Every structure is written in C-alpha cells, then in structure tokens.
C-alpha positions in Angstrom: 0.0 0.0 0.0 1.1 3.6 -0.7 2.3 5.3 2.4 -0.7 7.7 3.1 0.6 10.8 4.7 -2.7 12.7 5.4 -6.1 13.6 4.2 -6.3 17.2 3.2 -9.2 19.6 2.7 -8.9 21.7 -0.6 -10.8 24.5 0.9 -9.1 25.2 4.3 -6.0 23.0 3.8 -6.5 21.3 7.2 -5.1 17.9 7.4 -6.4 14.7 9.1 -5.3 11.2 9.8 -7.2 8.6 7.7 -8.1 7.0 11.1 -9.8 10.2 12.3 -12.1 11.1 9.3 -14.1 8.9 7.1 -15.7 11.4 4.7 -15.5 15.2 4.2 -13.7 17.9 6.1 -15.3 18.3 9.6 -14.6 22.1 9.4 -15.9 22.8 5.8 -18.6 20.2 5.5 -19.8 18.7 2.2 -17.8 21.1 0.0 -14.5 20.1 1.7 -14.1 16.8 -0.2 -10.9 15.4 1.1 -7.9 14.3 -1.0 -5.5 11.5 -0.1 -1.8 12.6 0.0 1.2 10.1 0.2 4.7 10.3 1.3 6.0 10.8 -2.3 9.7 11.0 -1.4 9.5 7.6 0.1 7.5 6.2 -2.9 10.0 7.9 -5.3 12.8 6.1 -3.6 11.0 2.7 -3.6 9.3 2.5 -6.9 10.6 2.4 -10.5 8.1 3.1 -13.3 9.9 0.9 -15.7 9.4 -2.2 -13.5 5.7 -1.9 -14.6 6.7 -3.6 -17.9 7.1 -6.8 -15.8 3.7 -6.4 -14.1 1.4 -9.2 -15.2 -1.7 -7.7 -13.6 -3.6 -6.1 -16.6 -6.1 -4.0 -14.5 -6.0 -0.9 -12.3 -4.5 -3.1 -9.5 -1.2 -3.1 -11.5 -0.7 0.3 -9.6 -1.5 -1.2 -6.2 1.7 0.3 -4.8 0.3 3.7 -5.4 -3.2 3.0 -4.1 -4.7 3.1 -0.6 -5.0 -0.7 -0.2 -2.8 -3.2 1.6 -0.4 -5.1 -0.6 -1.9 -8.4 0.5 -5.6 -7.3 0.6 -8.1 -9.1 -1.6 -9.4 -7.1 -4.4 -12.6 -7.6 -6.5 -12.0 -10.1 -9.3 -13.6 -8.1 -12.1 -11.0 -6.7 -14.6 -11.4 -3.0 -14.1 -9.0 -0.8 -15.9 -6.3 -1.1 -18.7 -9.0 -0.1 -21.2 -8.2 0.4 -24.8 -6.3 3.5 -26.1 -6.5 4.6 -29.7 -4.9 7.2 -31.8 -7.5 8.5 -34.2 -6.3 10.5 -37.4 -9.9 10.9 -38.6 -10.9 12.8 -35.5 -7.7 14.8 -35.6 -8.6 15.8 -39.2 -12.2 16.6 -38.2 -11.1 18.8 -35.4 -8.2 20.2 -37.3 -5.7 19.1 -34.6 -2.2 17.6 -34.9 -3.0 14.4 -32.9 -5.9 13.0 -31.1 -6.3 9.8 -28.9 -9.4 8.2 -27.4 -9.2 6.4 -24.0 -12.3 4.2 -24.1 -13.3 3.5 -20.5 -16.7 2.3 -21.7 -14.9 -1.1 -22.0 -14.9 -1.6 -18.3 -17.0 -4.4 -16.8 -20.2 -2.5 -16.2 -19.6 -0.1 -19.1 -18.1 3.0 -17.5 -15.1 4.6 -15.9 -16.9 4.7 -12.6 -16.0 0.9 -12.1 -12.7 2.2 -11.0 -14.0 4.2 -8.1 -16.4 1.3 -7.1 -13.6 -1.3 -7.2 -11.6 0.9 -4.8 -14.5 1.5 -2.5 -15.5 -2.2 -2.4 -11.8 -3.2 -1.8 -11.6 -0.8 1.2 -15.0 -2.0 2.5 -13.7 -5.6 2.5 -10.4 -4.6 4.2 -12.6 -3.0 7.0 -15.1 -5.9 7.2 -18.0 -3.7 6.1 -21.0 -5.7 4.8 -23.2 -3.1 3.1 -22.2 -0.3 0.7 -24.5 2.3 -0.7 -24.5 5.2 -3.2 -26.7 7.7 -4.9 -26.3 7.9 -8.7 -27.8 8.8 -12.0 -27.0 5.2 -13.2 -23.3 4.7 -13.9 -21.9 4.9 -10.4 -24.8 2.7 -9.2 -24.2 0.0 -11.9 -20.5 0.1 -11.2 -21.0 -0.4 -7.5 -23.7 -3.0 -8.0 -21.5 -5.1 -10.5 -18.3 -4.9 -8.4 -20.2 -5.7 -5.3 -21.8 -8.7 -6.8 -18.5 -10.1 -7.8 -17.7 -10.5 -4.1 -21.1 -11.1 -2.7 -21.5 -7.8 -0.9 -24.9 -6.2 -0.2 -25.7 -2.9 -2.0 -28.4 -0.3 -1.5 -28.9 2.1 -4.4 -30.6 5.5 -4.4 -31.3 6.6 -8.0 -33.7 9.3 -9.5 -36.6 7.6 -11.0 -36.0 9.4 -14.2 -32.7 7.5 -14.8 -32.5 5.6 -18.1 -34.3 2.3 -18.0 -31.2 0.4 -19.3 -29.3 1.6 -16.3 -31.9 0.8 -13.8 -32.2 -2.7 -15.3 -28.4 -3.2 -14.8 -28.7 -2.5 -11.1 -31.6 -5.0 -10.7 -29.8 -7.6 -12.7 -26.8 -7.4 -10.3 -29.2 -8.0 -7.4 -28.9 -4.5 -5.8 -31.6 -3.2 -3.6 -32.8 -0.2 -5.8 -34.7 2.7 -4.3 -36.2 4.9 -7.2 -36.3 8.4 -5.7 -39.1 10.6 -6.9 -36.8 13.6 -7.0 -33.5 14.8 -8.4 -30.0 13.3 -8.1 -29.1 16.0 -5.5 -32.0 14.9 -3.3 -31.1 11.2 -3.7 -27.5 12.0 -2.8 -28.5 13.7 0.5 -31.0 10.9 1.3 -28.3 8.2 0.7 -25.7 10.1 2.7 -28.1 10.4 5.7 -29.0 6.7 5.6 -25.4 5.7 5.5 -24.5 7.7 8.6 -27.5 6.5 10.5 -27.2 2.8 9.6 -23.4 2.5 9.4 -23.3 1.5 5.7 -20.1 2.5 3.8 -21.0 5.4 1.4 -19.5 5.5 -2.0 -21.2 8.8 -2.9 -19.1 10.7 -5.4 -16.8 13.3 -3.8 -18.1 12.5 -0.3 -15.9 9.4 -0.2 -12.3 10.5 -0.7 -11.3 7.2 -2.1 -13.5 7.5 -5.1 -10.8 9.8 -6.6 -8.2 7.3 -5.7 -9.8 4.8 -8.0 -10.5 7.2 -10.8 -7.0 8.5 -10.9 -5.7 5.2 -12.3 -7.1 6.2 -15.8 -4.4 8.9 -15.8 -1.7 6.4 -14.8 -2.8 4.4 -17.8 -2.8 7.2 -20.2 0.8 8.0 -19.2 2.0 4.4 -19.4 0.2 3.7 -22.7 1.9 6.9 -24.0 5.2 5.8 -22.8 5.2 8.5 -20.2 4.9 11.3 -22.7 1.5 12.9 -21.8 -0.7 14.8 -24.3 -0.9 18.6 -24.2 -4.6 18.5 -23.4 -7.1 16.1 -21.9 -10.8 16.7 -22.4 -13.2 15.2 -19.8 -17.0 15.2 -19.3 -17.9 16.8 -16.0 -21.0 16.5 -13.7 -20.1 16.2 -10.1 -16.4 16.9 -10.9 -15.0 13.7 -9.4 -13.6 12.2 -12.6 -11.7 15.4 -13.7 -10.5 15.6 -10.1 -9.3 12.0 -10.4 -7.6 12.6 -13.8 -5.7 15.6 -12.2 -4.8 13.7 -9.1 -3.3 10.8 -11.2 -1.2 13.2 -13.3 -0.2 15.0 -10.1 0.9 11.9 -8.4 3.1 10.9 -11.3 4.6 14.3 -11.5 5.5 14.2 -7.8 7.3 10.9 -8.5 9.1 12.3 -11.5 7.4 9.9 -13.9 6.1 12.5 -16.2 7.6 16.0 -17.0 4.3 18.0 -16.9 0.6 17.7 -16.2 -1.7 18.1 -19.2 -4.1 21.1 -19.4 -7.5 19.8 -18.4 -10.7 20.9 -20.2 -14.0 20.0 -18.6 -17.1 19.8 -20.7 -20.6 20.1 -19.2 -24.0 20.2 -20.7 -25.5 23.6 -21.0 -28.5 22.5 -19.1 -26.3 21.4 -16.1 -23.3 23.7 -16.1 -22.6 24.9 -12.5 -18.9 24.4 -12.8 -18.7 26.2 -16.2 -20.5 29.1 -14.7 -18.3 29.1 -11.6 -15.1 29.0 -13.8 -16.3 31.8 -16.1 -17.3 34.1 -13.1 -14.2 33.1 -11.1 -16.4 31.9 -8.1 -14.9 29.9 -5.2 -16.4 26.5 -4.7 -17.9 27.3 -1.3 -19.7 30.3 -2.9 -21.4 28.2 -5.6 -25.2 28.0 -5.5 -27.4 25.2 -6.9 -28.2 25.6 -10.6 -30.7 23.9 -13.0 -29.7 20.4 -14.0 -31.7 19.4 -17.1 -29.9 17.5 -19.9 -30.0 14.3 -22.0 -26.5 13.5 -20.6 -27.8 12.3 -17.3 -24.3 11.0 -16.2 -23.1 14.6 -16.1 -26.2 16.2 -14.6 -25.8 17.8 -11.1 -27.2 20.9 -9.7 -24.7 21.0 -7.0 -21.3 19.4 -8.2 -20.2 17.5 -5.1 -16.4 17.5 -5.9 -16.6 21.1 -7.1 -13.5 22.3 -5.0 -11.2 19.7 -6.6 -12.6 20.1 -10.1 -12.2 23.8 -10.2 -8.7 23.5 -8.8 -7.9 20.8 -11.5 -8.8 23.2 -14.3 -7.4 26.4 -12.8 -4.0 24.9 -11.8 -3.5 23.4 -15.3 -4.5 26.6 -17.1 -7.4 24.7 -18.5 -11.1 25.6 -19.1 -14.7 24.6 -18.7 -17.0 24.5 -21.7 -20.7 24.0 -21.8 -22.5 22.5 -24.9 -26.1 22.1 -25.8 -28.0 18.9 -25.9 -28.5 18.9 -29.7 -24.7 19.1 -30.1 -24.3 16.2 -27.7 -26.7 14.0 -29.4 -25.3 14.7 -32.9 -21.8 13.8 -31.5 -23.0 10.2 -30.7 -23.2 9.0 -34.4 -20.4 11.4 -35.5 -17.9 10.0 -33.2 -19.0 6.3 -33.7 -18.6 6.7 -37.4 -15.1 8.1 -37.2 -13.8 5.7 -34.5 -16.1 2.8 -34.0 -16.5 3.8 -30.3 -20.2 4.0 -29.2 -20.4 6.7 -26.6 -23.3 7.6 -24.2 -24.2 11.3 -24.1 -22.0 12.2 -21.2 -18.9 11.3 -23.3 -20.2 12.2 -26.7 -20.3 15.6 -25.0 -16.5 15.4 -24.9 -16.3 15.4 -28.7 -18.8 18.4 -29.0 -16.7 20.2 -26.4 -13.5 19.5 -28.3 -15.1 21.1 -31.4 -16.0 24.2 -29.3 -12.6 24.3 -27.7 -10.8 24.5 -31.1 -13.3 27.0 -32.5 -12.9 29.3 -29.5 -9.0 29.0 -29.5 -8.9 27.2 -26.2 -7.0 24.4 -28.0 -4.4 25.1 -30.7 -4.1 23.4 -33.9 -0.6 22.1 -33.1 -1.6 20.6 -29.8 -2.1 16.9 -29.0 -5.3 16.1 -27.3 -6.8 13.1 -25.5 -10.6 12.6 -25.4 -11.7 10.5 -22.3 -14.6 8.3 -23.2 -16.3 7.5 -19.8 -19.4 5.5 -20.7 -20.6 3.0 -23.3 -23.5 4.0 -25.6 -25.5 0.9 -24.7 -26.1 2.5 -21.4 -28.7 4.8 -23.0 -30.1 3.3 -26.1 -33.1 5.9 -26.0 -30.7 8.8 -26.6 -28.8 7.0 -29.2 -32.1 6.3 -31.1 -32.8 10.1 -31.0 -29.5 10.8 -32.6 -30.0 8.8 -35.8 -32.6 8.1 -38.5 -34.6 5.0 -38.8 -33.5 2.0 -40.9 -34.8 1.4 -44.4 -37.8 -0.9 -44.5 -38.0 -3.3 -47.4 -40.1 -6.1 -48.7 -38.3 -9.5 -48.9 -37.5 -9.1 -52.6 -34.4 -8.0 -54.5 -36.5 -5.4 -56.3 -37.4 -3.8 -52.9 -33.9 -3.8 -51.8 -32.6 -2.2 -54.9 -35.2 0.5 -54.8 -34.4 1.3 -51.1 -30.7 1.6 -52.0 -31.5 3.6 -55.1 -29.7 1.0 -57.3 -30.9 1.2 -60.8 
C-alpha cells in the first residue's frame, strides 16, 4: 500500500489522519471533499516506473503500490482498468488538430469509468469488514458499485432518481442490488443516501463525499501516461458532472509528476451540458467552490447532470491549476456527436462522453486548444447505457419487402 501521509481539505488546507475522518472535512462540511496524499519522497525512492513492464496484472491493480489498499488485501476479481487506447487520425482531421487519442473506459465491466471508483470502495470496505455499501447515482456509479459488489457477494443499496435511463436501472436489478427509485432529483437522492449511510453504518460510495473514489478514478491517468510511454498529451478533455472524474484525472497526473514519472501535467478541459453547467458558470465568473449555488440540472446527458457538483472544489482546482477551461455544450450538439464519433472511430459513446467530442469542437473554435496541440478525449461511458438517446441521434433504418427489387429500390440502385 502507498504510504498515506494525510487527508487534506482543498478549501481550508486542514489535514487529518485517515483513522480520524471517514468522509468530508469536519470544518468545511460537504464542499470540503478530502484528498489522499502520500509520502511521495518515500515512494519515489522505492518505486521504478520501468518495472511496470514486468507487471502481469492487466487491470487498475497493477498500480497497487500507489493506491490506498494493503499489498496483501483481496481485491474484486472483475478486470477493471487497462482499457483500450487509440490514436484516431480521422478525429484529428475533423477537429483540425495535430494528434488525437481516445481512451475508451466504456470497455470496463459495467460499461463506465466509474467501475474504477467502485472497485476501490469495495476493496476498502472488504478490508474493514463492512457488509453493506451504498451510493446515490444517475446510473453509472450505481451500476459500477452493483456489479463490483456482486463479484464479491457484498450487499448494495442504491438511491437513483426515478428518471434515470431504464437500461441503467435494469443493470442494477440484474446485479441484485436493492434499488430505491427516488421521486426527485439526483441531488435529493444524494442527500438521502448520505443520511441513511451515517444512520445505519453503511459504507457510502457517494461521489466526492468518499475521498477514495478519486483514488480509483486517478488510475485512468496512470494508464494514459503508461500507454503513451510516459509522454502525456498537451490537453485532456473530460465530461464533467459532479467533478469527481476530472479531479481524479488531475490527481493521477499530479501523483506521477510528484514521482518524477512525467515531465508535466496536461491542461484539463472539462465539458458540461448547457442544461447542467454549474462548474462552467463558476469558472467563467471566477467563483470559489464554497460560494457556488445550486443551478438547474436538465440535460439528456444524465451522467453529467448535477445541480450542486459534489467535488466542485477539486474540479475547479484541477482546471485552474493546469490553465485549462470549462466549456458548456447544448443537448443537440451532444446528441449529434454520438453517431459522428461512432462513425469516425467505432466507439459507441453515451451522451456524457459524446459531449467530450462536442466540447472539443468548441474548444478548437474558441481557440482554447491550438491546432498544433495533441489532445486526448476521455470516453467515460458506453452508448449501450442509454439506447433511447442513441435512437434520438439517428434516423430509422430502411424498411424493405423481402424481394431484390425492394432492396434495390431502397438503396436507389438502378
């Protein structure tokens, strides 16, 4: 296990022992989502990045020495991480950029990057002998927790807005989770879940509230760096709702920079839906995270829909400290990006990560990204998660009679 030095609040900079605090900063409350810091000088002396070439574990656990889990602890058996990484010249040409890569985390076991956080939370719950884990989610985090927990026989209680996509709710039920369909927003479900966990002693996986969700998600940055032979792209573009993923991407690159394994941290650009753009608004108006107020959350991209982004402090810091940006894109551009991206790359993205392509277009047009920069688009969720939105993005197929003549007519073959 990495040598944990302390938990630190990004708002007040107070530090705590991991034994003293379970969730957020006692002083700053929910906005004070804690980060896990290690003894990097010790790790730097003990670890050699080149030894990873000999690591047989083809999952996020290949980085176990940089994670908050004991070296001999049992981890969930599902293969989470080491997802595909592609260079795509067609997207680079379409965006008029020098080089573009896709990191396809939709290939994780339950179809999203959030498997990484759930694998970490379940591993820590098993270490501590906790029997029940819970989360609030618009779908992906819940599916991730349900699937990973099912692999080890752990009980799960899920709080999900009743408006979540049917395919995502079905996933939870298939995995055997206890699913509570909350007749209100994600933010209300989040608060309800948090209160129940504190009252009942369940381990709460809620995004941002649990500091170890970032520690799971940061492994995607480790993989990007390793897959690029430790030469990172100029820019990484990420879909953002609660802010936990972009916080995790930053933390992963920051860890590697502290170890001297990479020479710089990429600029981070967060993409939000226009109908749920609290962080883009805060960045544009230079607001501090503790001063942010709830904003509307209404978008087809349910996975990045949040009225009060829970990890807003670390998300804003990630963008500000890398000289990055936040961009908001409308739903029609998000939907049109689903088939556009699929036809250029073969990667079927759900709305939350199709938004990344739409955001990349806007970033280039607004000169936030230069034509000579290399860019990585982080794909966080598989399109099969939300077939309804995919259907909205394309025309219907051609209906034909079972005759050659009908086929030729439909294809306009004379």
